C-alpha positions in Angstrom: -12.6 56.0 7.5 -14.1 55.2 11.3 -16.9 53.2 10.0 -13.8 51.1 8.2 -11.8 50.8 11.0 -14.7 50.1 13.5 -15.7 47.1 10.9 -12.1 45.9 10.8 -11.9 45.6 14.4 -15.6 43.7 14.9 -14.3 41.0 12.6 -10.9 40.5 14.4 -12.5 40.3 18.0 -15.6 38.5 16.3 -15.4 34.8 17.3 -14.1 32.4 15.2 -16.9 29.4 13.6 -16.5 26.4 14.7 -14.0 24.0 13.4 -15.7 21.1 10.8 -15.2 17.6 12.0 -11.4 16.4 12.4 -10.1 12.5 12.7 -7.7 11.7 15.1 -6.5 8.2 14.2 -4.1 6.2 15.2 -2.7 1.8 14.5 -1.9 -1.2 16.7 1.7 -1.1 14.8 3.1 1.1 11.7 5.6 -1.4 10.8 5.7 -5.1 9.8 8.6 -7.6 9.4 8.5 -10.1 6.8 10.9 -13.2 8.3 10.7 -16.6 7.6 7.5 -18.1 10.1 5.6 -15.0 8.4 2.1 -15.8 8.1 0.5 -12.7 7.9 -0.5 -10.0 10.3 -3.4 -7.7 11.6 -3.5 -4.2 12.0 -6.1 -2.5 14.4 -6.9 0.8 13.5 -8.3 2.9 15.9 -9.4 6.9 16.2 -11.7 9.6 17.2 -13.5 12.2 16.2 -12.6 15.5 17.3 -15.2 18.3 17.3 -15.3 21.8 18.7 -18.9 22.4 18.0 -22.2 19.9 18.4 -22.2 17.3 15.4 -23.8 18.2 12.5 -27.5 16.8 11.6 -26.6 16.5 8.2 -26.9 12.8 7.8 -25.2 10.0 10.4 -21.2 9.7 10.5 -20.0 7.1 8.6 -16.3 5.7 9.0 -13.6 4.1 5.9 -10.8 3.1 6.4 -8.3 2.3 3.3 -4.9 0.5 3.4 -3.2 0.1 0.0 0.0 -1.9 -0.9 2.5 -0.8 -3.6 2.0 -0.5 -6.9 3.1 -1.9 -10.2 2.2 -2.1 -13.4 0.4 -5.6 -14.1 -0.4 -7.4 -17.7 -3.6 -9.1 -18.0 -4.0 -11.8 -20.5 -7.5 -13.3 -21.6 -7.3 -16.9 -22.6 -9.9 -18.6 -25.0 -10.4 -22.5 -25.8 -8.5 -22.8 -29.5 -8.8 -26.5 -30.9 -8.9 -27.9 -27.5 -6.2 -25.9 -26.3 -6.2 -22.8 -23.9 -3.8 -20.2 -25.2 -3.8 -16.4 -24.6 -5.5 -14.3 -27.1 -5.9 -11.1 -25.5 -3.5 -8.7 -22.9 -3.8 -5.5 -21.7 -1.1 -3.5 -19.8 -2.9 -2.2 -16.5 -0.6 1.6 -16.0 -0.7 0.5 -12.3 -2.2 -1.8 -9.4 -2.1 -2.0 -6.3 -0.2 -5.0 -4.2 -3.1 -4.9 -2.3 -5.4 -3.2 -1.2 -8.7 -3.3 1.7 -11.6 -1.4 2.1 -13.6 -1.4 5.4 -16.4 1.0 6.2 -19.1 1.6 8.9 -21.7 0.8 6.6 -22.4 -0.3 3.0 -20.1 1.5 0.5 -22.4 2.8 -1.7 -24.2 4.7 1.9 -21.1 5.8 2.7 -19.7 7.7 -0.1 -21.1 8.6 -3.5 -19.6 8.2 -6.6 -18.6 11.7 -6.9 -16.7 11.5 -4.0 -15.3 8.4 -4.8 -13.8 9.4 -8.1 -12.5 12.0 -6.1 -10.9 10.5 -3.2 -10.2 7.0 -5.1 -11.6 4.9 -2.5 -13.0 1.9 -4.0 -10.7 -0.7 -5.5 -11.9 -0.4 -8.8 -10.8 3.5 -8.6 -7.3 2.4 -7.5 -6.3 0.9 -10.9 -5.1 3.0 -13.2 -6.0 1.7 -17.3 -3.0 2.2 -20.3 -5.1 2.8 -23.4 -4.1 0.1 -25.7 -4.9 1.5 -29.4 -4.6 -1.7 -30.3 -7.0 -4.2 -29.0 -10.8 -3.9 -29.3 -11.4 -5.8 -25.9 -12.7 -3.4 -22.8 -10.1 -3.2 -20.3 -12.9 -2.9 -17.5 -13.5 -6.8 -18.4 -9.3 -7.2 -17.6 -9.8 -5.0 -14.5 -12.7 -7.1 -13.0 -10.8 -10.3 -14.1 -7.9 -8.6 -11.8 -10.0 -7.9 -8.7 -11.5 -11.4 -9.0 -8.3 -13.3 -9.2 -6.7 -11.0 -6.0 -9.8 -11.2 -3.9 -9.6 -14.7 -4.0 -5.4 -14.7 -3.1 -6.8 -12.5 -0.3 -4.8 -9.5 -1.8 -8.2 -7.0 -2.4 -10.9 -7.2 0.2 -14.2 -5.0 0.7 -15.2 -5.2 4.4 -18.8 -3.6 4.7 -19.9 -3.2 8.5 -16.5 -4.0 9.6 -16.0 -0.5 11.0 -17.1 -0.1 14.5 -18.6 3.5 15.3 -19.3 4.3 18.9 -21.7 7.2 19.8 -20.6 8.9 16.6 -17.1 9.6 18.2 -15.2 6.4 18.3 -14.3 4.0 16.0 -12.1 0.8 15.0 -11.7 -2.0 12.9 -8.9 -4.7 12.2 -6.9 -5.1 8.6 -5.7 -8.6 8.1 -2.7 -8.8 6.0 -1.9 -11.9 4.2 1.4 -13.6 4.0 2.0 -13.0 0.8 2.6 -9.3 1.2 5.1 -7.1 -1.4 7.3 -5.4 0.7 6.9 -1.4 1.1 5.0 1.7 2.4 1.2 1.0 2.8 -0.6 4.1 2.6 -3.6 4.1 5.1 -6.2 6.5 4.8 -9.1 6.9 7.1 -12.1 9.0 5.8 -14.9 11.0 7.8 -18.4 11.1 6.1 -21.7 12.6 5.9 -24.4 12.1 3.0 -21.8 10.7 1.0 -19.9 13.5 1.6 -15.9 13.5 2.8 -15.7 15.4 5.9 -12.4 14.8 7.4 -9.2 12.5 6.2 -6.2 11.2 8.2 -3.0 9.6 6.4 -0.5 7.3 7.9 1.6 4.5 6.8 2.6 1.4 7.4 5.9 0.2 6.3 6.5 -3.8 5.1 9.8 -5.1 4.7 12.1 -8.0 4.9 14.2 -8.7 7.9 16.7 -11.1 9.3 18.0 -13.7 7.1 15.5 -13.0 4.4 16.9 -9.5 3.7 20.2 -11.1 3.5 19.2 -13.3 0.7 17.3 -10.6 -1.0 20.1 -8.1 -0.9 22.4 -10.9 -2.1 20.5 -11.6 -5.2 20.0 -8.3 -6.2 23.1 -7.0 -6.0 25.9 -9.9 -6.1 23.8 -12.6 -8.4 26.9 -14.5 -9.3 27.6 -14.9 -5.6 23.8 -16.0 -5.1 24.4 -18.3 -8.0 28.0 -19.9 -6.9 26.3 -19.8 -3.5 22.6 -21.8 -4.6 24.8 -24.1 -6.5 27.2 -25.4 -3.7 23.9 -25.6 -1.0 21.9 -28.0 -4.0 25.3 -30.0 -4.2 25.9 -30.1 -0.3 22.0 -31.1 -0.1 21.9 -33.7 -2.3 25.1 -35.2 -1.1 23.7 -34.9 2.3 20.4 -36.7 1.2 22.4 -39.6 -0.7 24.8 -40.4 2.0 21.6 -40.4 4.6 19.8 -42.9 2.1 22.8 -45.3 2.0 23.3 -45.5 5.6 19.7 -46.3 6.0 20.3 -49.2 3.4 23.1 -50.3 5.7 20.9 -50.7 8.6 
């Protein structure tokens, strides 16, 4: 019994092991307002690595920053040329695809995170898209996924920015994420990963709120909450604009 008490006391008074590396980060802004003159925005992501002990020596430290917009179901259609006309020949319903997705890394993505950790944390854009099983098609869903990624990359909605995270002395880091003008309103999940030898050592998460403000928000709410009033108002504005343009042309012709 005395030996057991002595062992418990030794465990209680023994120094605790040093904490692993921990990421501490922040954003230049956590709210983006969409107005009539909105042409896009840029978010500065910055932070530091907190340690209570010297850094481990099992491989260099790497940083990954992921910004993900709201996800929605997407129907991707395949077109083929039949009798000289392009027609839809097949389609796949994807369960969810982010409206915006940006991945910034301090090195090449394949050198930053392993395939297993990518599957576990859903870091790359391919892992962020959820595919629905469609038993009525023989098409490979990966072809449709790649097509969606290609289309949204061309629109600036999906981005892979390798070697764009500045990492200084394995402690301080920063990067800039550009947000396009055609943003979807909602919460943009922002994740930051510290990795060593492809394994995630620490993770930090926050949210960027993107929402319409001012006249844009009022018109959006009116169209969804009062569609009849919105339709009548649109008709009145169209008639007034047409009458005004006609009156202006008559004045110009008289002069």
